C-alpha positions as CSV (number, residue, x, y, z in Angstrom):
1,M,11.1,-14.2,5.2
2,K,9.3,-10.9,5.9
3,S,6.0,-10.1,4.4
4,V,6.5,-7.2,1.9
5,L,2.9,-6.7,0.8
6,I,0.5,-6.1,3.7
7,R,-2.8,-5.3,1.9
8,P,-4.2,-3.6,-1.2
9,L,-5.0,0.1,-0.9
10,I,-8.7,0.5,-1.6
11,T,-9.7,4.1,-1.1
12,E,-11.8,6.6,-3.1
13,K,-8.6,8.3,-4.4
14,M,-6.9,5.1,-5.4
15,T,-10.0,3.8,-7.1
16,G,-10.2,7.0,-9.1
17,I,-6.6,6.7,-10.2
18,S,-7.2,3.0,-11.2
19,E,-10.2,4.0,-13.3
20,K,-8.3,6.7,-15.2
21,Q,-5.1,4.6,-15.5
22,P,-6.0,0.9,-15.4
23,T,-2.4,-0.2,-15.0
24,K,-1.9,1.6,-11.6
25,F,-2.6,-0.2,-8.3
26,G,-1.9,0.8,-4.6
27,F,-0.7,-1.4,-1.8
28,V,0.2,-0.8,1.9
29,V,3.7,-2.4,2.2
30,S,6.2,-3.0,4.9
31,V,8.0,0.1,6.2
32,N,11.4,-1.6,5.6
33,A,10.6,-2.7,2.1
34,N,12.4,-1.1,-0.9
35,K,11.1,-0.7,-4.4
36,I,13.0,-3.7,-5.7
37,E,11.5,-6.0,-3.0
38,I,8.0,-4.6,-3.7
39,A,8.4,-5.4,-7.5
40,K,9.7,-8.9,-6.8
41,A,6.8,-9.6,-4.4
42,L,4.2,-8.5,-6.9
43,K,5.8,-10.6,-9.6
44,E,5.7,-13.7,-7.4
45,K,2.2,-13.2,-6.0
46,F,0.3,-11.9,-9.0
47,N,2.6,-13.0,-11.9
48,V,2.7,-9.5,-13.5
49,D,5.5,-7.3,-14.9
50,V,6.1,-4.1,-12.9
51,V,7.2,-1.0,-14.8
52,S,7.6,1.4,-11.9
53,V,7.1,1.7,-8.1
54,N,6.4,4.9,-6.3
55,T,6.6,4.8,-2.5
56,M,5.4,7.2,0.2
57,T,6.2,6.9,3.9
58,Y,3.8,8.3,6.5
59,K,4.8,9.2,10.1
60,G,2.5,8.2,12.9
61,K,0.2,10.9,14.2
62,T,-0.1,11.8,17.9
63,K,-3.6,11.3,19.2
64,T,-5.2,12.4,22.5
65,Q,-8.3,11.0,24.1
66,F,-10.1,12.7,26.9
67,T,-12.0,10.4,29.3
68,R,-13.5,10.8,32.8
69,K,-10.4,9.4,34.3
70,G,-8.1,11.8,32.6
71,R,-6.2,12.4,29.3
72,F,-4.5,9.6,27.4
73,S,-2.0,10.2,24.6
74,G,-0.7,7.8,22.0
75,K,0.5,7.4,18.5
76,T,-0.9,5.8,15.4
77,P,1.6,3.5,13.6
78,K,3.7,4.7,10.8
79,F,3.1,3.0,7.4
80,K,4.3,3.0,3.8
81,K,2.3,2.8,0.7
82,A,3.3,2.0,-2.9
83,I,1.7,3.0,-6.2
84,V,2.6,0.4,-8.7
85,T,2.5,0.7,-12.5
86,L,2.2,-2.5,-14.5
87,K,3.1,-3.3,-18.1
88,E,0.4,-2.2,-20.6
89,G,-2.4,-4.7,-20.8
90,Q,-1.8,-6.4,-17.5
91,T,-4.1,-6.1,-14.5
92,I,-4.5,-7.4,-10.9
93,D,-7.8,-8.7,-9.8
94,I,-7.5,-7.8,-6.1
95,F,-10.9,-9.1,-5.0
96,S,-10.3,-12.6,-6.3
97,Q,-7.2,-13.0,-4.2
98,A,-9.0,-12.1,-0.9
């Protein structure tokens, strides 16, 4: 079975959203996961009811590094994040699951 939830999304922007709307949480998820699989994985892991799932897919960026031996080019990996809205009154304690 593939792992759908990779890690919680803890950034300044996501923390601000969670403070204003305490039922919204962000997660980095598998690129191949769909909204139904994300909702099922959250229900199994945290025992919460999911109202909606919004997903965003990001392409990998091309990065170039200059060294003494020349120039190296590469790509950062692509990733997908999900903003999940829970039923009113429910919450996820992300730091206790770590």
